[in-house]
Structures are given as structure tokens and as C-alpha cells.
N, C-alpha and C positions, 0 to 999 in steps of 0.2 A: 536579518532583516533584508527584504527584497529592494535591491536599488531601483528597480523599474518593473512596473507591471502594466500591460496593455490587455485590455479586455474589450472585445468587439469593436476595436478602434476602425471607423469608416470614414471615407472621404469620396465624395462623388464629384466627378467632373463630367463634362458633356460627352467625351469619348473615352473615358477612362474612370475605373472604380477601384479604390483602394480598400482592401479588407473584405469582411472583417478579419481583423489580427488579433490574435491571442499570444502573447509572449511574455516570459518572465525571466528576469535578470537577477539571479541571486547575488548578494554581496560578495566580493572577492573573486568574481568570475569575469571573463570576457566572452562576449559573444559577437560573432562575425555575421554581418548581414550581407549575403551575396545576391545579386541580381544584375540582370543585363540593363543597358540604358533604358529608361522609361518604365523599369519595373515597379518604381515606388519607394526607393531606398531614401532618397532626399525628401520626398514628401513625408515619410514617416518620421524622420528626424524632426521636421519643422512642425509636425502636429504634436510631436512631444514637448517641444519648446513653446506650443501654443502660438507659434507664428502663422498658422493657418486655422482657421475655425474647422472643428471637426463635425462631421454629421451624425455621428453616432459613437457609442462606446466610452471607455473611461481611460485615463492615464494616470497612473500614481507613480511618483518620483519620490524616493526616500521617505515612504509612508505618507505622502501628501498628495492630494489631488493636484494636477498641474494647473488648475484654475484657481486654487487657493493659495494666496500669498506666494505667486510664482517669483515675485522679485527676490524675496528671502531665499526661495529654492535655488535660484539661478546662482546665488552666491557659491553654491556647493556643486555647481555643475561646469566642467571645462568643455568648450565647444570649438570645433573646427568645422566650418561648413564649405561646402564645394565651391561657393562664390567668394570665399574669403571674407572681405569687408573691412579690412584695415584701410583707413584714409591713404590714398597714394602719395600725399605730400609729407608724410611722416616718415621720419627714420627710426631705427630700433630704440634709440634712447628715448626719443619722444613718445613713442608707442609704450614703454615702460612707464613713463609718467602718467599718461593718459590713463592706463589701466590700474595704476596705484591710487589714482583718484575715483575709481569705480568700485573696485573689489576691496572690502573690509579686510580680508585675509591676504591681500597682496604681498608676495615674498620677493622683494627687489633682488635679494642675493640669489635665489633659485633662478629668476628671469636672467640675471646677468651670466650666470653659470651655463644656461642652456643656449643663450645667444654665443657664448664662446665655443661650446661644444658644437655648434652647428656652423662655425665660422661665418657668423653674420657680421658684415661691416657696421659699425655703430652709427656712422655718420651718412650712410647711403640712404637715399629716400626709398620707399617700398615700390614706388612706380618703377625705379631702376633696377630692382631685384629681378633675378630669373624666377621662372615659375616655381621651380624648386626651393628657392631661397625665401620667396613668399610664403610657401606652405611650411617651411621650417620655422618662420617667425610665428605664424599662427599657432603651431604646436607649442613653441616655447611659452606663448601667452596662456593656452589652455592648461599648462601644466604648472603654473607659477602662483596659483592662489589656493592651494591645498583643496582642490576639489574632491569630492567623494564619487562623482560619476563624470565620466568622459563621454562626450557624443561626438564622434568622429565621422565625418562624410567624406569619403576618399582621401584620407588624411595622408597617405603614403603615396599618392600619384604625384608624379613629377620629381621624386627623389631618386637619386642614383642608388645602386644596390648596396653600396657601403653604408650610406646615411640611413636607408630603409632598415638595414640590420640594426643601426644604432637605435633608431626609433623603436623598433620591435623590442629590443632589450629595456628600453626605458619603460615602455608601456608594461612589460612583463614585470618589471620592478614594481611599478606603480600599483599594479593589481594585487601583489603579494599581501598588502593589507586587506584583511576581510571586510573592511568597510569601505573598499574602494572597489569600483566596477567599470567597465568599458563596454560600450556598445559601439562598434566600428564597422562602416561599410566599405567594400573596396572591390576593384575589379582585378586586383592583384591577389588572385586566390591563394597562391603560395605564401604570401605573408600572413594571411588570415589563417593557414593551415598550421604555421609555426607559432602563431599567437593566440589562438582561441581555444577556449574550453568547449563552447557551443557554436553551432552552425545553424543559421536560419537561412533557407532558400525562399527568395521572394521572386515570383515570376508573374508578371502582367497584374500585379496587385494583389496576387494572392501568396499566402504563405504555404509553400508546399510541404515544408517539413521544419522543424526546429528541435535537433537532439544533440547529445553530446559528441563531440568529433570522434572520439575513439569507439563509442557505439555505432556511429555510422559505417566506420571502416569495418567493424565486426559483422555488421548486419548486411551489407551490400557488398558484392564482388563482381569481377568482369568475367564473362565467359567468352571464350573464342572457338570459332568453328567455321564452316562453310555457309554460304546463304541457304542452302538447302537444309542443313541441320538447324539453323536458326528458324526456318519456317516450320519445322517439326518439333520445336522445343515446346513442351506442354507446361510451361510455366509463365506466370506474368512477367512481361519485360518491361522495365521502367524507362529504358532508352536503348537506342541500338545505333549501329554505323555499320553499313555495308558498302564494301568496295568490290571491284573486280578480284580481288586477291583474298578475300576473306570477310568474315563478320565478326562483330563483338556486340555483346549485349550486357546491360547492367541488370543484375538480378538479386534477389534475396538468397543469402546462403542457405537459410533454413528450407527454402522451396525447392532447392535442387536436389536430385537423387544422390544416395550415399555414392562415393567415389568418383563424382564429377570433378573434373579439374578446373579449378577456379583461380583467378589471380587476384591479388589485392587491388583496391581501387583508391586513387588518391581523391582528395576533396575536389579538386579541379576537374577530375574526369567525372566524378560524380555529378558535379554541377552541369558540366557540358552535356553529358549524355541525358540527364534527367530533364533538363530545360530545353536544349535544342535538337538533340537526336541527329538526323540527317539533313535537318534543315539548311545548314550552311552549304553542304555539297549541292543541295537542290538550288540554292541561290546562285552558286558559281556556274552550274550547267544552265541556268536560265540566262544568265549573262552571255554565256558563250552562244546559246540559241539565238538570242537577240542580234549578236554580232554576225552570226552566219546570215540571219535574215536580211540585216542591212548591208553588210560589205561583202560576204563571201558567196552569194548565190552564184557568181560567176563560175566557180569551182565546180558546183553541182551541175549547172548547165553544160560546162565543158565535159563532164563525165557522161551526162546523157548523150551528148553529140558524138562522142568517142564510142559509147556503146552502140549507138545507131550505126556508125561505120563498121562496129564489130559484127553487127548482124549480117552485113552483106558479106564480109570476109571470111566469117566463120563457116559459111555454107561451103567453102573451098577448103576447110581445115585449118583456116589461119586464125589464130586466137590472140595475136599480138595486140590489137586495138582493145579488145576486152580487158586484157591484162593491164594495158596502160592506162585505161580508165581508172582501174583499182589504185594504180600508182598516184593518179590525179587526187583520188579521194584521200589518200594517205596523206596529203599535203595539208588537210584542214587544221589538224591540231597546231602545226607550226605556223599557219596563217593566223590562227587566232591568237597564238603566243606573241606572234609580231605586232598585232593589233594591241594586245595588252601592253608591251613595252612602249610603243609609240604613244599610246594615250596616258602612259604613266600609271596605269592600273597596277602593273607589277610593283611599283613603289608604293603606291596607296593600299594595296592589299596588306601591307605589313602592319597598318593600323586596324585591319578587320580582325574580329574574333574567329579566324580560321587558321589552320596549321598549314605548314608547307606541304604535308603529305595531302591535304585535301586540295590545295592550289595546284599541284602538279598532277593529282589523281584525276582531276576535272578534265585535263586535257587528254589524258590516257583513255577516260572513258568516251570522250568524244572520237578518240581513234577507234574504239571498239564499235561505237555507233557508226562511224564511216565504213568499217569493215562490213557490218550487216548490210548497210545500204548498197555497198558495192557488190556484195554478193547477190542481193535481191535484183539489182540491175542486170548483173551477168547471168543469173539464172532466167530473167526475162529474155535477154537477148538470145541465149541458148534455146530457150523454148520457141521462140519465133523462127530461129534458123532450123530447128529440128522438123518444123512443118514441110521444110523442101528437101529434107534428106530422104533418101530411099530407105535407109536403116540408120538408126540412131548410134552415133559412135560414142559409147558409154565411157570408154577410156579417155576420150578427148574431153568429154564434158566434165568427168571428174577432175582430169588434170588441170582444166581451165579454171576450175573453181577453187583449186588448191593454190593455183598460181596468183589468181585475184587476192585471196587472203594473204599470200605470203608477200606481195609487192605492196598491199595496202598497209599491212603492220609494220613491215620493215622500214618503210619510208619514215614512219612515226618513230620507231624504234632507234633508228640512227639519228634522225635531226633533232628530236626534241632535247636528248641530253646535251647536244652540242650547242643548241640554242641557250639553255639554262647556263651552260658553262662560259660560252664566248659572246653570247648576245647575237641577235638576228644578222647585224652587219657582217659578221665573220661566218656564221653558221650558213648563210645564204650559199657560200661557195661550196660548202659540202652538197647542198641541194643541186647547184649546177653540175656537180661531179656525178651525182646519181642520175640526173637526166641524161648526161653524157653516157654514162655506164649502161643505162637501158637502150640508148641509140646505138651503142656499140653492140650489144647483145642482138639488137635487131639486124644490125649489119651482118653479125656472124650468121644469123638464121638465113639471111639473104644468100649469103655466099655458100652456105652449107646445104641448101636445098636445090635441086635440079630446076624447079620451075620458078626459082627466084623469089619465093615467097617466105616470109619469117613466120614459121608456124607455131613454135613453142619455145618459152623461155627455159624449160626442162626438157631433158632429153626424152625422145619418143620411147614409149613402153615401159615407163617406171612402174615397178610392181605396186600394188595397193598398200602393202605394209610400209614401203618406202616413203609413199606419199603421207601415210599416217605419221611416220617418223618426223618428216619435214614439218608438218602441222605442229607436233608437240615441239620441236625444237624452236619455231618461230614464237610460238606462246611463250616458251620459257625465255626467250631472248627479250621479249616484250616485257615480262615481268622484271627481268634484270635492268633492263632500260629504265623503267619506272623507279627502282632503287636508286640507280646512277643519277637520274635527274633530281630525285629528292636530296641525295648527297651533294649535287652541284647547285642546287637552288640558291639564287643570289649570288653566285660566284661572278656573274657578268657585271653586276653593278659595283663590285668591289675594287 
């Protein structure tokens, strides 16, 4: 017997439509309903319980339509809703007495045992419980009247890892009986991965797929490569993530050519890539763009002014001001990170569905964008200056562009890890040191040239291969800096 059947279940709102949903939950199985906030998980459970009026489709619970004798059917359903619903003034003992007067099959012994297992104070009022304790009491109620079907909406939220493991074990034990089944929604995908036989992905009201967990792992895999290789990939990509350091894509195993190197995919990775793709990184970069527009335009203006001064001085072979403008552009990622820390976004981001790699990576992408912008400014300045040269000094042009890139990236590569490790208030001293270092190099250039002008931060006449080597070394250091920042992420707050 199927514990639950949804056929064409639909609910329309002004700005949201759920369904049509088709889902079957056989007896003795556990189905995990995964979806982002607003995907329709709670709405689905409320429609199953006829708490909301459906606009179409059917719901069958334990071989009965959910609109036929639902009071009797609910005797066999254990429910934990995201909004809980226990009266705030009751303590655990009083809750047990209330439920004994509602459920015909109420088992006071089971209820007392679960309350003890969950360390619930018997005389403490529900309103004085922590969020985790409130959730544990609701789970104890759901498990204490010999239900055949559990409908659990975010039931493990608010529980510490030890208690979550205990609840998972209890639910697994519950479903060993072939007459018992569970439909559970959760944002904690790792719990569902341990618990569920079947996974249903709900996204913006649509059921993307509903398959057995092991079948999903065998059907999908992760492919890794470069962004160029991803663009050339001649198979359907179900989700992707591209960073400056590589790309990964969610693909079907049977669609890939023989011999392709694929990595296993977890249920969480499958959900994230299939539903979100790169949208999270786009959101972080959009936030940084807004911050630049509102707060950091001064850095860009100062860069342009410095480049303007560089146009005049580069005519005499002096590139310091152009290179220093690149150094200013390299300040942008640290400036944005300082804003994040000051506004508490660094703390708030821990509650967002983003990884620390994405949070850190957004700043390094901003650094690469700053590099491109600095190089464009430098090229424009050199182009204007070249109009006044009798002959273009190609060596000076190439050396200047390399130095702009070097100072732009090294600024970020040095300062960002220090900022993540020590916080802005301490890392800013490293910035002051770097400003002084550049000034010292300028002073060295003044003393080293007969005309008293700081011409280059690099020695004159550096061979092209050496310049290429410098570029590769700086890019390598930038990549290592990102890894170090990821490792040090959050250390400043500890």
C-alpha cells in the first residue's frame, strides 16, 4: 500500500504557482523534499493535510482521499510543522495530557521516553524552551501515537548535530516497519542524504525530479575542467559553476564519452548545481558592484586622475604614476571586504546559502576585474602618450603593462589573506607598509636616475621571457592567495 499519492496537485497564488505535482510514497520508505525558501515545501504539506484549499489534483493518504474522513486519517499521521503550534503556556507534562485527550492511540509511555531521551524539562513552559527544545517536543508528540505516516516540515532545524543524529536514527527505526512512511522537508541536505530512500527536488513550485537516492548518485556526476573546456562540452549541462580557477558541471554519466573523468556527486551538490548554478556568485558580485557604486567610486576617480598624470610623465619615459594607479585599483577588493566587515555582512553571510569559497572568490573576481580596468586605463594613457613620441618605445609599453598588472594583483594577493586572518583594523597596517614600500621604490628610482625621475619599478631592459615569467609567477601567487584566504576565512571573528 502506498502511504501517500499526489496526482496533479496544484495551488495558485497571485505571484506563485505550486505544481502540478505528482509524487508517490510507498509504505516503508522515506522521501526527502528538498527546496530553497519559497519553493513550496510547506505549502505542499499543508495541502496534504487539507489546511489549504487545493486548486486542482488529488491527494490520497493511506488509500483514502484526504477530503474523505480526514479526522480519522489524521489519527494515523504524525506532523511537525515549521510553525510548531504548541500553546506557549504549556509544559511538557501538560502537552502530553492534552494530546492524550486528542489521539485515541496516544502512548504516554512512548511520549515520556522521548521527552527523557531529548532531555526536555517536564515543568518548563514551551515558551521558555529554546528553538531546538521546542522542535524536539514537537517530534516527541508526532512519534507518540503510533502513526503510519509522518509529515515533517523542517523537523531537524534548530537541533544540534548530536540530537540530529539521534532523531535520524529514531526516524530510520520508525520506517523499518513496511506500514510506516515519512515525508520530510529540510534545508539540511546532509540529514536527508543519510535518512531518505527517495529525494524530491522542488524548485519555484515545480518538481524537478523525484528518484531513488542511489539512482540519482549513479545517474549524475561532476565533471571538472577549464571554462574553455566547459564551453566546448557537447552534452547537456544540468548545472555549472565557473570560477577563475576552473569549472565544474553536473552531467549525466551515460551522456559523457567513454573514458571521461567524472567525480561522484553528493545529494547536496546535485541540488545546489541543479537549482542554483552560478546564481549565488552572481548575487555576491552584484552586491560588490552596488557597494563600489555607492561607496568606492573615489578609488576609481583617483585611479583615473593618477592615469592622467601618467599621460604627462610617460612622455618622458616615467611610468611610475601609471603603475601606481594600478596599485590603487588593487585596493578595491580590500575596500569591499572592509565594508562587508563594517556592515556585518561577513557575519550575516554565514546564514546565506553560499560557501566560503564563493564568498572569498567574489573578492578575487573583483580583483581580476580591477586588473582588466587598470590595464585598459594604462593602455589608454600609453596610447595618448604615444601620439607625442617620435618613435614608440615598445619595451617601455610592455614593461609598463606588466608592472600595472603586477602591482594590481599583488596588492590584493597580499592584503586579502591578512584581512581574512586578522581583520581590517590589523590588516590596514600591512596596507600602510605597502604604500611605504612603493614610495621607497619611487625614492630608489629618483636616486638611481640622473634626471631625478622614477622611471620603472622593474629594472630597465628586462627580456620578454622574463616578463612572461613574472606574469605567471604573479598569477600563481594570486591563486595561492585565494586558497590561503579560504583557509583563513572567519579566523578574524574567532
